[in-house]
All heavy atoms as TSV, in Angstrom:
chain	resi	resn	atom	element	x	y	z
A	1	MET	N	N	105.228	127.330	178.733
A	1	MET	CA	C	104.434	126.641	179.735
A	1	MET	C	C	105.023	125.260	179.957
A	1	MET	O	O	105.582	124.654	179.053
A	1	MET	CB	C	102.986	126.523	179.270
A	1	MET	CG	C	102.230	127.815	179.201
A	1	MET	SD	S	100.483	127.533	178.832
A	1	MET	CE	C	99.939	129.211	178.931
A	2	LYS	N	N	104.865	124.799	181.192
A	2	LYS	CA	C	105.370	123.474	181.522
A	2	LYS	C	C	104.424	122.791	182.531
A	2	LYS	O	O	103.594	123.451	183.149
A	2	LYS	CB	C	106.792	123.558	182.091
A	2	LYS	CG	C	106.926	124.288	183.389
A	2	LYS	CD	C	108.381	124.434	183.764
A	2	LYS	CE	C	108.577	125.099	185.110
A	2	LYS	NZ	N	107.889	126.311	185.372
A	3	ILE	N	N	104.568	121.482	182.664
A	3	ILE	CA	C	103.758	120.730	183.609
A	3	ILE	C	C	103.940	121.300	185.019
A	3	ILE	O	O	105.064	121.583	185.428
A	3	ILE	CB	C	104.100	119.224	183.555
A	3	ILE	CG1	C	103.685	118.663	182.183
A	3	ILE	CG2	C	103.444	118.467	184.685
A	3	ILE	CD1	C	104.089	117.237	181.927
A	4	GLY	N	N	102.839	121.497	185.708
A	4	GLY	CA	C	102.861	122.050	187.038
A	4	GLY	C	C	102.589	123.543	187.121
A	4	GLY	O	O	102.309	124.067	188.191
A	5	ASP	N	N	102.673	124.234	185.962
A	5	ASP	CA	C	102.359	125.675	185.945
A	5	ASP	C	C	100.891	125.903	186.253
A	5	ASP	O	O	100.022	125.144	185.798
A	5	ASP	CB	C	102.663	126.283	184.593
A	5	ASP	CG	C	104.135	126.552	184.351
A	5	ASP	OD1	O	104.919	126.474	185.323
A	5	ASP	OD2	O	104.498	126.848	183.192
A	6	LYS	N	N	100.621	126.959	187.016
A	6	LYS	CA	C	99.243	127.339	187.298
A	6	LYS	C	C	98.764	128.257	186.178
A	6	LYS	O	O	99.479	129.178	185.770
A	6	LYS	CB	C	99.155	128.046	188.631
A	6	LYS	CG	C	99.466	127.114	189.799
A	6	LYS	CD	C	99.349	127.776	191.132
A	6	LYS	CE	C	99.666	126.745	192.206
A	6	LYS	NZ	N	99.459	127.256	193.536
A	7	VAL	N	N	97.583	127.943	185.642
A	7	VAL	CA	C	97.054	128.676	184.493
A	7	VAL	C	C	95.588	129.026	184.696
A	7	VAL	O	O	94.918	128.458	185.575
A	7	VAL	CB	C	97.187	127.830	183.193
A	7	VAL	CG1	C	98.622	127.642	182.787
A	7	VAL	CG2	C	96.485	126.475	183.323
A	8	SER	N	N	95.134	129.963	183.879
A	8	SER	CA	C	93.727	130.236	183.748
A	8	SER	C	C	93.257	129.600	182.458
A	8	SER	O	O	93.975	129.619	181.459
A	8	SER	CB	C	93.452	131.754	183.717
A	8	SER	OG	O	93.706	132.320	184.981
A	9	ILE	N	N	92.052	129.028	182.474
A	9	ILE	CA	C	91.525	128.289	181.334
A	9	ILE	C	C	90.360	129.074	180.755
A	9	ILE	O	O	89.444	129.478	181.474
A	9	ILE	CB	C	91.049	126.884	181.779
A	9	ILE	CG1	C	92.176	126.156	182.528
A	9	ILE	CG2	C	90.595	126.072	180.575
A	9	ILE	CD1	C	91.710	124.923	183.304
A	10	SER	N	N	90.395	129.285	179.444
A	10	SER	CA	C	89.392	130.099	178.757
A	10	SER	C	C	87.986	129.527	178.865
A	10	SER	O	O	87.797	128.313	178.825
A	10	SER	CB	C	89.773	130.189	177.270
A	10	SER	OG	O	88.730	130.774	176.517
A	11	PRO	N	N	86.983	130.428	178.918
A	11	PRO	CA	C	85.585	129.964	178.869
A	11	PRO	C	C	85.253	129.185	177.599
A	11	PRO	O	O	84.328	128.380	177.589
A	11	PRO	CB	C	84.787	131.259	178.954
A	11	PRO	CG	C	85.703	132.263	179.541
A	11	PRO	CD	C	87.079	131.852	179.111
A	12	GLN	N	N	86.008	129.430	176.505
A	12	GLN	CA	C	85.787	128.680	175.262
A	12	GLN	C	C	86.064	127.189	175.466
A	12	GLN	O	O	85.502	126.369	174.777
A	12	GLN	CB	C	86.698	129.215	174.157
A	12	GLN	CG	C	86.296	130.584	173.656
A	12	GLN	CD	C	87.313	131.067	172.645
A	12	GLN	OE1	O	88.255	131.760	173.005
A	12	GLN	NE2	N	87.125	130.692	171.399
A	13	VAL	N	N	86.912	126.888	176.425
A	13	VAL	CA	C	87.268	125.484	176.717
A	13	VAL	C	C	86.306	124.901	177.741
A	13	VAL	O	O	85.858	123.773	177.601
A	13	VAL	CB	C	88.733	125.402	177.243
A	13	VAL	CG1	C	89.072	123.954	177.573
A	13	VAL	CG2	C	89.701	125.973	176.245
A	14	THR	N	N	85.977	125.691	178.768
A	14	THR	CA	C	85.228	125.172	179.913
A	14	THR	C	C	83.714	125.324	179.771
A	14	THR	O	O	82.967	124.701	180.508
A	14	THR	CB	C	85.633	125.898	181.189
A	14	THR	OG1	O	85.281	127.265	181.090
A	14	THR	CG2	C	87.126	125.750	181.466
A	15	ASP	N	N	83.272	126.180	178.853
A	15	ASP	CA	C	81.846	126.495	178.667
A	15	ASP	C	C	81.247	127.149	179.921
A	15	ASP	O	O	80.081	126.991	180.230
A	15	ASP	CB	C	81.056	125.249	178.265
A	15	ASP	CG	C	79.748	125.612	177.570
A	15	ASP	OD1	O	79.700	126.662	176.922
A	15	ASP	OD2	O	78.777	124.852	177.709
A	16	ARG	N	N	82.092	127.842	180.650
A	16	ARG	CA	C	81.637	128.606	181.833
A	16	ARG	C	C	81.620	130.084	181.471
A	16	ARG	O	O	82.045	130.477	180.376
A	16	ARG	CB	C	82.552	128.326	183.015
A	16	ARG	CG	C	82.515	126.851	183.407
A	16	ARG	CD	C	83.259	126.607	184.693
A	16	ARG	NE	N	83.339	125.159	184.947
A	16	ARG	CZ	C	83.935	124.657	185.989
A	16	ARG	NH1	N	84.510	125.436	186.894
A	16	ARG	NH2	N	83.966	123.351	186.163
A	17	THR	N	N	81.162	130.913	182.390
A	17	THR	CA	C	81.032	132.346	182.071
A	17	THR	C	C	82.326	133.130	182.197
A	17	THR	O	O	82.452	134.217	181.663
A	17	THR	CB	C	79.988	133.012	182.997
A	17	THR	OG1	O	80.377	132.799	184.358
A	17	THR	CG2	C	78.607	132.421	182.746
A	18	ASP	N	N	83.338	132.592	182.903
A	18	ASP	CA	C	84.582	133.316	183.111
A	18	ASP	C	C	85.747	132.340	183.112
A	18	ASP	O	O	85.554	131.117	183.169
A	18	ASP	CB	C	84.540	134.067	184.449
A	18	ASP	CG	C	85.443	135.293	184.464
A	18	ASP	OD1	O	86.158	135.531	183.475
A	18	ASP	OD2	O	85.447	135.987	185.491
A	19	TRP	N	N	86.971	132.873	183.061
A	19	TRP	CA	C	88.169	132.045	183.132
A	19	TRP	C	C	88.211	131.347	184.487
A	19	TRP	O	O	87.795	131.911	185.490
A	19	TRP	CB	C	89.402	132.931	182.969
A	19	TRP	CG	C	89.580	133.493	181.593
A	19	TRP	CD1	C	88.819	134.494	181.042
A	19	TRP	CD2	C	90.518	133.118	180.618
A	19	TRP	NE1	N	89.269	134.757	179.785
A	19	TRP	CE2	C	90.315	133.934	179.480
A	19	TRP	CE3	C	91.538	132.177	180.592
A	19	TRP	CZ2	C	91.064	133.824	178.332
A	19	TRP	CZ3	C	92.311	132.091	179.429
A	19	TRP	CH2	C	92.088	132.875	178.316
A	20	ILE	N	N	88.700	130.094	184.504
A	20	ILE	CA	C	88.847	129.372	185.776
A	20	ILE	C	C	90.334	128.976	185.943
A	20	ILE	O	O	91.078	128.907	184.960
A	20	ILE	CB	C	87.942	128.132	185.880
A	20	ILE	CG1	C	88.296	127.079	184.815
A	20	ILE	CG2	C	86.476	128.514	185.782
A	20	ILE	CD1	C	87.643	125.743	185.042
A	21	ASP	N	N	90.729	128.689	187.169
A	21	ASP	CA	C	92.106	128.345	187.453
A	21	ASP	C	C	92.334	126.848	187.406
A	21	ASP	O	O	91.431	126.060	187.688
A	21	ASP	CB	C	92.489	128.864	188.849
A	21	ASP	CG	C	92.381	130.377	188.951
A	21	ASP	OD1	O	92.394	131.045	187.895
A	21	ASP	OD2	O	92.310	130.893	190.078
A	22	GLY	N	N	93.548	126.477	187.049
A	22	GLY	CA	C	93.930	125.066	187.022
A	22	GLY	C	C	95.441	124.912	186.973
A	22	GLY	O	O	96.185	125.879	187.041
A	23	VAL	N	N	95.872	123.663	186.860
A	23	VAL	CA	C	97.285	123.324	186.812
A	23	VAL	C	C	97.527	122.441	185.573
A	23	VAL	O	O	96.756	121.494	185.330
A	23	VAL	CB	C	97.713	122.564	188.095
A	23	VAL	CG1	C	99.166	122.100	188.004
A	23	VAL	CG2	C	97.501	123.429	189.322
A	24	ILE	N	N	98.575	122.730	184.838
A	24	ILE	CA	C	98.914	121.919	183.660
A	24	ILE	C	C	99.367	120.533	184.112
A	24	ILE	O	O	100.238	120.403	184.962
A	24	ILE	CB	C	100.027	122.592	182.832
A	24	ILE	CG1	C	99.525	123.912	182.256
A	24	ILE	CG2	C	100.488	121.650	181.705
A	24	ILE	CD1	C	100.580	124.699	181.510
A	25	ILE	N	N	98.719	119.493	183.544
A	25	ILE	CA	C	99.095	118.130	183.864
A	25	ILE	C	C	99.722	117.387	182.690
A	25	ILE	O	O	100.309	116.327	182.840
A	25	ILE	CB	C	97.903	117.328	184.439
A	25	ILE	CG1	C	96.742	117.268	183.445
A	25	ILE	CG2	C	97.458	117.908	185.772
A	25	ILE	CD1	C	95.607	116.333	183.871
A	26	GLU	N	N	99.572	117.944	181.467
A	26	GLU	CA	C	100.176	117.314	180.288
A	26	GLU	C	C	100.331	118.339	179.182
A	26	GLU	O	O	99.503	119.255	179.044
A	26	GLU	CB	C	99.278	116.174	179.801
A	26	GLU	CG	C	99.870	115.384	178.655
A	26	GLU	CD	C	98.987	114.223	178.209
A	26	GLU	OE1	O	98.025	113.886	178.922
A	26	GLU	OE2	O	99.276	113.677	177.147
A	27	ILE	N	N	101.386	118.194	178.399
A	27	ILE	CA	C	101.613	119.024	177.209
A	27	ILE	C	C	101.927	118.086	176.067
A	27	ILE	O	O	102.789	117.229	176.164
A	27	ILE	CB	C	102.776	120.016	177.431
A	27	ILE	CG1	C	102.470	120.938	178.598
A	27	ILE	CG2	C	103.053	120.790	176.161
A	27	ILE	CD1	C	103.620	121.830	179.014
A	28	GLU	N	N	101.179	118.258	174.981
A	28	GLU	CA	C	101.354	117.393	173.807
A	28	GLU	C	C	101.719	118.261	172.614
A	28	GLU	O	O	101.092	119.298	172.367
A	28	GLU	CB	C	100.063	116.652	173.495
A	28	GLU	CG	C	100.100	115.861	172.221
A	28	GLU	CD	C	98.744	115.343	171.770
A	28	GLU	OE1	O	97.775	115.481	172.524
A	28	GLU	OE2	O	98.666	114.804	170.671
A	29	LYS	N	N	102.724	117.833	171.850
A	29	LYS	CA	C	103.064	118.508	170.619
A	29	LYS	C	C	102.379	117.736	169.501
A	29	LYS	O	O	102.879	116.733	169.009
A	29	LYS	CB	C	104.575	118.572	170.431
A	29	LYS	CG	C	105.202	119.492	171.459
A	29	LYS	CD	C	106.670	119.648	171.286
A	29	LYS	CE	C	107.152	120.619	172.354
A	29	LYS	NZ	N	108.578	120.544	172.575
A	30	ASN	N	N	101.195	118.209	169.105
A	30	ASN	CA	C	100.366	117.539	168.113
A	30	ASN	C	C	100.766	118.045	166.726
A	30	ASN	O	O	100.760	119.257	166.501
A	30	ASN	CB	C	98.896	117.851	168.398
A	30	ASN	CG	C	97.966	117.121	167.487
A	30	ASN	OD1	O	97.986	117.329	166.278
A	30	ASN	ND2	N	97.129	116.276	168.045
A	31	PRO	N	N	101.083	117.160	165.790
A	31	PRO	CA	C	101.539	117.601	164.462
A	31	PRO	C	C	100.448	118.329	163.670
A	31	PRO	O	O	100.749	119.047	162.733
A	31	PRO	CB	C	101.941	116.305	163.771
A	31	PRO	CG	C	101.240	115.219	164.499
A	31	PRO	CD	C	101.062	115.704	165.917
A	32	PHE	N	N	99.196	118.183	164.035
A	32	PHE	CA	C	98.094	118.825	163.308
A	32	PHE	C	C	97.579	120.068	164.020
A	32	PHE	O	O	97.238	121.054	163.375
A	32	PHE	CB	C	96.936	117.841	163.096
A	32	PHE	CG	C	97.366	116.601	162.370
A	32	PHE	CD1	C	97.574	115.428	163.057
A	32	PHE	CD2	C	97.611	116.632	161.005
A	32	PHE	CE1	C	97.991	114.272	162.389
A	32	PHE	CE2	C	98.033	115.498	160.333
A	32	PHE	CZ	C	98.213	114.309	161.019
A	33	ALA	N	N	97.513	120.054	165.346
A	33	ALA	CA	C	96.929	121.158	166.103
A	33	ALA	C	C	97.959	122.056	166.758
A	33	ALA	O	O	97.621	123.110	167.267
A	33	ALA	CB	C	95.985	120.604	167.171
A	34	GLY	N	N	99.218	121.635	166.772
A	34	GLY	CA	C	100.243	122.407	167.491
A	34	GLY	C	C	100.332	121.922	168.938
A	34	GLY	O	O	100.089	120.752	169.220
A	35	VAL	N	N	100.669	122.834	169.837
A	35	VAL	CA	C	100.808	122.477	171.255
A	35	VAL	C	C	99.420	122.385	171.888
A	35	VAL	O	O	98.634	123.324	171.803
A	35	VAL	CB	C	101.689	123.474	172.007
A	35	VAL	CG1	C	101.759	123.134	173.468
A	35	VAL	CG2	C	103.091	123.517	171.402
A	36	VAL	N	N	99.127	121.245	172.489
A	36	VAL	CA	C	97.863	121.034	173.176
A	36	VAL	C	C	98.151	120.876	174.673
A	36	VAL	O	O	98.987	120.091	175.075
A	36	VAL	CB	C	97.142	119.764	172.647
A	36	VAL	CG1	C	95.868	119.490	173.453
A	36	VAL	CG2	C	96.803	119.929	171.175
A	37	ILE	N	N	97.447	121.698	175.461
A	37	ILE	CA	C	97.614	121.719	176.914
A	37	ILE	C	C	96.463	120.960	177.553
A	37	ILE	O	O	95.298	121.131	177.169
A	37	ILE	CB	C	97.610	123.166	177.439
A	37	ILE	CG1	C	98.714	124.009	176.809
A	37	ILE	CG2	C	97.669	123.216	178.957
A	37	ILE	CD1	C	100.107	123.648	177.202
A	38	THR	N	N	96.783	120.121	178.547
A	38	THR	CA	C	95.763	119.495	179.390
A	38	THR	C	C	95.954	120.054	180.795
A	38	THR	O	O	97.058	120.019	181.323
A	38	THR	CB	C	95.915	117.963	179.410
A	38	THR	OG1	O	95.833	117.460	178.066
A	38	THR	CG2	C	94.827	117.316	180.257
A	39	ALA	N	N	94.859	120.587	181.353
A	39	ALA	CA	C	94.935	121.190	182.693
A	39	ALA	C	C	93.778	120.675	183.549
A	39	ALA	O	O	92.674	120.423	183.040
A	39	ALA	CB	C	94.880	122.709	182.601
A	40	LYS	N	N	94.065	120.536	184.825
A	40	LYS	CA	C	93.070	120.110	185.789
A	40	LYS	C	C	92.638	121.323	186.598
A	40	LYS	O	O	93.479	122.022	187.164
A	40	LYS	CB	C	93.647	119.032	186.716
A	40	LYS	CG	C	92.662	118.392	187.633
A	40	LYS	CD	C	93.321	117.238	188.382
A	40	LYS	CE	C	92.302	116.475	189.171
A	40	LYS	NZ	N	92.932	115.309	189.841
A	41	SER	N	N	91.334	121.593	186.614
A	41	SER	CA	C	90.824	122.770	187.339
A	41	SER	C	C	90.858	122.519	188.846
A	41	SER	O	O	91.030	121.396	189.303
A	41	SER	CB	C	89.396	123.081	186.901
A	41	SER	OG	O	88.523	122.064	187.318
A	42	ASP	N	N	90.682	123.610	189.591
A	42	ASP	CA	C	90.700	123.496	191.057
A	42	ASP	C	C	89.591	122.575	191.578
A	42	ASP	O	O	89.723	121.996	192.651
A	42	ASP	CB	C	90.548	124.881	191.682
A	42	ASP	CG	C	91.793	125.753	191.483
A	42	ASP	OD1	O	92.869	125.187	191.148
A	42	ASP	OD2	O	91.703	126.967	191.650
A	43	ASP	N	N	88.495	122.424	190.811
A	43	ASP	CA	C	87.411	121.543	191.257
A	43	ASP	C	C	87.524	120.124	190.701
A	43	ASP	O	O	86.632	119.312	190.829
A	43	ASP	CB	C	86.063	122.160	190.946
A	43	ASP	CG	C	85.787	122.340	189.470
A	43	ASP	OD1	O	86.633	121.950	188.633
A	43	ASP	OD2	O	84.722	122.901	189.122
A	44	GLY	N	N	88.672	119.812	190.052
A	44	GLY	CA	C	88.955	118.457	189.631
A	44	GLY	C	C	88.625	118.103	188.189
A	44	GLY	O	O	88.932	116.983	187.730
A	45	GLU	N	N	87.989	119.004	187.431
A	45	GLU	CA	C	87.676	118.720	186.045
A	45	GLU	C	C	88.949	118.857	185.198
A	45	GLU	O	O	89.832	119.658	185.495
A	45	GLU	CB	C	86.619	119.670	185.502
A	45	GLU	CG	C	85.233	119.395	186.031
A	45	GLU	CD	C	84.201	120.235	185.300
A	45	GLU	OE1	O	83.872	119.875	184.148
A	45	GLU	OE2	O	83.794	121.241	185.870
A	46	VAL	N	N	89.035	118.072	184.113
A	46	VAL	CA	C	90.185	118.101	183.225
A	46	VAL	C	C	89.751	118.666	181.869
A	46	VAL	O	O	88.734	118.254	181.316
A	46	VAL	CB	C	90.792	116.682	183.066
A	46	VAL	CG1	C	91.907	116.692	182.048
A	46	VAL	CG2	C	91.280	116.167	184.413
A	47	PHE	N	N	90.539	119.620	181.379
A	47	PHE	CA	C	90.242	120.267	180.102
A	47	PHE	C	C	91.503	120.215	179.223
A	47	PHE	O	O	92.613	120.323	179.729
A	47	PHE	CB	C	89.859	121.741	180.322
A	47	PHE	CG	C	88.645	121.925	181.188
A	47	PHE	CD1	C	88.773	122.178	182.542
A	47	PHE	CD2	C	87.382	121.848	180.661
A	47	PHE	CE1	C	87.685	122.345	183.357
A	47	PHE	CE2	C	86.265	122.009	181.462
A	47	PHE	CZ	C	86.431	122.260	182.807
A	48	PHE	N	N	91.295	120.099	177.898
A	48	PHE	CA	C	92.442	120.176	176.990
A	48	PHE	C	C	92.046	120.927	175.744
A	48	PHE	O	O	90.912	120.867	175.291
A	48	PHE	CB	C	92.961	118.765	176.654
A	48	PHE	CG	C	91.998	117.899	175.923
A	48	PHE	CD1	C	91.994	117.829	174.528
A	48	PHE	CD2	C	91.083	117.120	176.621
A	48	PHE	CE1	C	91.116	117.007	173.863
A	48	PHE	CE2	C	90.171	116.315	175.955
A	48	PHE	CZ	C	90.201	116.256	174.561
A	49	GLU	N	N	93.022	121.679	175.236
A	49	GLU	CA	C	92.797	122.474	174.028
A	49	GLU	C	C	94.126	123.068	173.609
A	49	GLU	O	O	95.118	122.930	174.314
A	49	GLU	CB	C	91.746	123.568	174.330
A	49	GLU	CG	C	91.262	124.359	173.136
A	49	GLU	CD	C	90.721	123.523	171.993
A	49	GLU	OE1	O	89.590	123.016	172.071
A	49	GLU	OE2	O	91.473	123.343	170.991
A	50	LYS	N	N	94.115	123.795	172.484
A	50	LYS	CA	C	95.334	124.439	171.991
A	50	LYS	C	C	95.849	125.453	173.022
A	50	LYS	O	O	95.094	126.056	173.756
A	50	LYS	CB	C	95.080	125.110	170.656
A	50	LYS	CG	C	94.904	124.098	169.526
A	50	LYS	CD	C	94.926	124.770	168.196
A	50	LYS	CE	C	93.535	125.124	167.777
A	50	LYS	NZ	N	93.460	125.699	166.443
A	51	GLU	N	N	97.153	125.625	173.000
A	51	GLU	CA	C	97.882	126.438	173.972
A	51	GLU	C	C	97.341	127.862	174.111
A	51	GLU	O	O	97.354	128.434	175.207
A	51	GLU	CB	C	99.349	126.475	173.544
A	51	GLU	CG	C	100.264	127.219	174.424
A	51	GLU	CD	C	101.708	127.150	173.938
A	51	GLU	OE1	O	101.941	127.093	172.725
A	51	GLU	OE2	O	102.571	127.107	174.818
A	52	ASP	N	N	96.843	128.443	173.026
A	52	ASP	CA	C	96.420	129.853	173.073
A	52	ASP	C	C	95.132	130.100	173.879
A	52	ASP	O	O	94.762	131.235	174.136
A	52	ASP	CB	C	96.279	130.449	171.669
A	52	ASP	CG	C	95.238	129.733	170.820
A	52	ASP	OD1	O	94.856	128.605	171.135
A	52	ASP	OD2	O	94.828	130.344	169.800
A	53	LEU	N	N	94.468	129.047	174.346
A	53	LEU	CA	C	93.277	129.187	175.169
A	53	LEU	C	C	93.573	129.025	176.665
A	53	LEU	O	O	92.670	128.920	177.477
A	53	LEU	CB	C	92.205	128.199	174.723
A	53	LEU	CG	C	91.647	128.512	173.331
A	53	LEU	CD1	C	90.736	127.402	172.837
A	53	LEU	CD2	C	90.899	129.835	173.320
A	54	PHE	N	N	94.857	129.052	176.988
A	54	PHE	CA	C	95.334	129.042	178.367
A	54	PHE	C	C	96.245	130.237	178.558
A	54	PHE	O	O	96.890	130.684	177.635
A	54	PHE	CB	C	96.133	127.753	178.663
A	54	PHE	CG	C	95.305	126.490	178.539
A	54	PHE	CD1	C	95.107	125.904	177.322
A	54	PHE	CD2	C	94.749	125.921	179.671
A	54	PHE	CE1	C	94.355	124.747	177.192
A	54	PHE	CE2	C	94.001	124.741	179.552
A	54	PHE	CZ	C	93.794	124.180	178.322
A	55	ARG	N	N	96.280	130.773	179.784
A	55	ARG	CA	C	97.230	131.849	180.100
A	55	ARG	C	C	97.765	131.611	181.506
A	55	ARG	O	O	97.089	130.992	182.334
A	55	ARG	CB	C	96.593	133.207	179.950
A	55	ARG	CG	C	95.467	133.473	180.921
A	55	ARG	CD	C	94.850	134.830	180.678
A	55	ARG	NE	N	93.845	135.071	181.722
A	55	ARG	CZ	C	92.743	135.769	181.558
A	55	ARG	NH1	N	92.479	136.297	180.393
A	55	ARG	NH2	N	91.913	135.945	182.556
A	56	PHE	N	N	98.969	132.138	181.736
A	56	PHE	CA	C	99.524	132.000	183.079
A	56	PHE	C	C	98.628	132.701	184.070
A	56	PHE	O	O	98.074	133.758	183.778
A	56	PHE	CB	C	100.945	132.592	183.141
A	56	PHE	CG	C	101.976	131.726	182.456
A	56	PHE	CD1	C	102.572	132.141	181.282
A	56	PHE	CD2	C	102.353	130.516	183.006
A	56	PHE	CE1	C	103.510	131.354	180.656
A	56	PHE	CE2	C	103.294	129.711	182.383
A	56	PHE	CZ	C	103.877	130.133	181.202
A	57	LEU	N	N	98.470	132.103	185.231
A	57	LEU	CA	C	97.613	132.659	186.273
A	57	LEU	C	C	98.047	134.084	186.589
A	57	LEU	O	O	99.222	134.338	186.793
A	57	LEU	CB	C	97.706	131.770	187.527
A	57	LEU	CG	C	96.589	131.914	188.539
A	57	LEU	CD1	C	95.247	131.602	187.918
A	57	LEU	CD2	C	96.832	130.975	189.703
A	58	GLY	N	N	97.084	135.006	186.559
A	58	GLY	CA	C	97.369	136.396	186.857
A	58	GLY	C	C	97.586	137.265	185.660
A	58	GLY	O	O	97.605	138.471	185.751
A	59	GLU	N	N	97.777	136.689	184.457
A	59	GLU	CA	C	97.935	137.468	183.251
A	59	GLU	C	C	96.596	137.993	182.780
A	59	GLU	O	O	95.580	137.315	182.916
A	59	GLU	CB	C	98.543	136.631	182.115
A	59	GLU	CG	C	100.008	136.381	182.260
A	59	GLU	CD	C	100.580	135.644	181.038
A	59	GLU	OE1	O	99.839	135.352	180.091
A	59	GLU	OE2	O	101.772	135.373	181.052
A	60	GLU	N	N	96.602	139.182	182.217
A	60	GLU	CA	C	95.402	139.758	181.640
A	60	GLU	C	C	95.172	139.163	180.250
A	60	GLU	O	O	96.121	138.812	179.578
A	60	GLU	CB	C	95.517	141.273	181.539
A	60	GLU	CG	C	95.565	141.946	182.895
A	60	GLU	CD	C	94.309	141.738	183.721
A	60	GLU	OE1	O	93.204	141.770	183.176
A	60	GLU	OE2	O	94.453	141.495	184.924
A	61	ALA	N	N	93.925	139.102	179.850
A	61	ALA	CA	C	93.604	138.626	178.511
A	61	ALA	C	C	94.108	139.617	177.487
A	61	ALA	O	O	94.040	140.835	177.672
A	61	ALA	CB	C	92.100	138.425	178.367
A	62	CYS	N	N	94.593	139.122	176.371
A	62	CYS	CA	C	95.060	139.967	175.285
A	62	CYS	C	C	93.840	140.460	174.504
A	62	CYS	O	O	92.959	139.671	174.138
A	62	CYS	CB	C	95.994	139.156	174.397
A	62	CYS	SG	S	96.868	140.130	173.205
A	63	THR	N	N	93.752	141.754	174.252
A	63	THR	CA	C	92.556	142.287	173.639
A	63	THR	C	C	92.808	142.936	172.298
A	63	THR	O	O	92.087	143.846	171.883
A	63	THR	CB	C	91.918	143.344	174.566
A	63	THR	OG1	O	92.847	144.350	174.872
A	63	THR	CG2	C	91.408	142.691	175.866
A	64	HIS	N	N	93.833	142.512	171.542
A	64	HIS	CA	C	94.060	143.121	170.229
A	64	HIS	C	C	93.565	142.259	169.111
A	64	HIS	O	O	92.969	141.324	169.130
A	64	HIS	CB	C	95.516	143.475	170.001
A	64	HIS	CG	C	96.488	142.360	170.206
A	64	HIS	ND1	N	96.996	142.077	171.434
A	64	HIS	CD2	C	97.078	141.486	169.359
A	64	HIS	CE1	C	97.842	141.059	171.316
A	64	HIS	NE2	N	97.906	140.680	170.064
């Protein structure tokens, strides 16, 4: 993932009922948490969390 990529943001991050769309605005390599993604949603809200709670727009959720 890189800045500018369009992603879906997990409901665990947004506290909404379904995944929402956004754009990556920052990527941080945190020595304690690993890669932390900051994304801005289509409605202007900003969310950040570990990389595994974001997926490229259009990808299906992994269910294993």
